[in-house]
C-alpha positions as CSV (number, residue, x, y, z in Angstrom):
1,M,-32.2,33.5,-2.6
2,A,-29.1,34.5,-0.9
3,E,-30.6,34.6,2.6
4,K,-28.7,32.4,5.0
5,Y,-31.8,31.5,7.0
6,I,-33.7,30.1,4.0
7,D,-34.0,26.6,5.3
8,R,-35.6,27.8,8.6
9,M,-38.0,30.0,6.7
10,L,-39.0,27.2,4.4
11,D,-39.8,25.0,7.4
12,M,-42.2,27.7,8.6
13,T,-44.3,27.4,5.4
14,D,-45.5,24.6,3.2
15,S,-43.9,25.8,-0.1
16,K,-41.4,28.2,-1.7
17,Y,-44.4,29.9,-3.3
18,R,-46.1,30.6,0.1
19,L,-42.8,31.9,1.5
20,S,-42.5,34.3,-1.5
21,V,-46.0,35.5,-1.0
22,I,-45.6,36.0,2.8
23,T,-42.3,37.8,2.2
24,A,-43.8,40.1,-0.5
25,K,-46.8,41.0,1.7
26,R,-44.6,41.8,4.6
27,A,-42.3,43.9,2.4
28,L,-45.3,45.9,1.2
29,Q,-46.3,46.5,4.8
30,L,-42.8,47.6,5.7
31,S,-42.6,50.0,2.7
32,A,-46.0,51.4,3.6
33,G,-44.7,52.3,7.1
34,A,-45.4,49.3,9.3
35,P,-42.9,49.1,12.2
36,S,-40.2,46.4,12.0
37,V,-39.9,43.7,14.7
38,L,-36.1,43.8,14.4
39,P,-33.9,45.7,16.8
40,A,-32.8,49.2,15.5
41,D,-29.2,48.2,15.1
42,Q,-30.0,45.2,12.9
43,K,-32.6,47.2,10.9
44,A,-30.2,50.0,10.2
45,K,-27.9,47.7,8.3
46,I,-30.6,46.5,5.9
47,H,-31.8,48.9,3.1
48,N,-33.9,46.5,1.1
49,V,-37.4,45.9,2.4
50,V,-37.6,42.3,1.0
51,T,-34.4,41.4,2.9
52,L,-35.8,43.1,6.0
53,A,-39.0,41.1,5.6
54,M,-37.1,37.8,5.2
55,R,-35.0,38.6,8.3
56,E,-38.1,39.3,10.3
57,L,-39.6,36.1,9.2
58,A,-36.5,34.2,10.1
59,T,-36.7,35.5,13.7
60,G,-40.0,33.7,14.2
61,Q,-41.5,36.8,15.7
62,L,-44.0,37.2,12.8
63,T,-47.2,35.1,12.6
64,T,-47.9,33.5,9.3
65,G,-51.2,32.1,8.0
66,Q,-54.6,33.4,9.0
67,E,-53.2,35.8,11.6
68,L,-51.3,38.0,9.2
69,I,-52.1,41.7,9.4
70,D,-55.2,42.3,7.3
71,E,-53.9,44.2,4.3
72,G,-57.1,46.1,3.6
73,R,-57.3,47.4,7.1
74,F,-53.5,48.1,7.2
75,F,-53.7,50.2,4.0
76,Q,-56.9,52.0,5.2
77,D,-55.1,53.0,8.4
78,Y,-52.0,54.0,6.4
79,Q,-54.2,56.2,4.1
80,R,-55.9,57.8,7.1
81,Q,-52.5,58.6,8.6
82,R,-51.3,60.0,5.3
83,Q,-54.4,62.2,5.0
84,I,-53.9,63.5,8.5
85,E,-50.2,64.4,7.7
86,L,-51.2,66.1,4.4
87,Q,-53.9,68.1,6.2
88,K,-51.3,69.2,8.8
89,Q,-49.0,70.3,6.0
90,L,-51.8,72.2,4.3
91,T,-52.8,73.9,7.6
92,A,-49.1,74.8,8.2
93,E,-48.8,76.3,4.7
94,R,-52.0,78.4,5.2
95,E,-50.7,79.6,8.6
96,R,-47.4,80.7,6.9
97,E,-49.4,82.5,4.2
98,R,-51.3,84.5,6.8
99,D,-48.2,85.7,8.4
């Protein structure tokens, strides 16, 4: 890993494996639309979600362990939001067809 805060992140977990799992889960959440805890100016410089997840973890603002966001609930919420967006698009297309 080329992340400069790797030692700090390893201290937050009990193994490299757990760090990898936590980082991967957070990267999935970010790619699915979860808001980042980093300031906008820092976030704009990072284009890789795994790097973004590692930087977030290094800040100490994320909670690891049992209090991580429940992935099932997160993805259900994401799917609901996506369905609402698709329904709005469909409604807008139908409105344009009527005109």
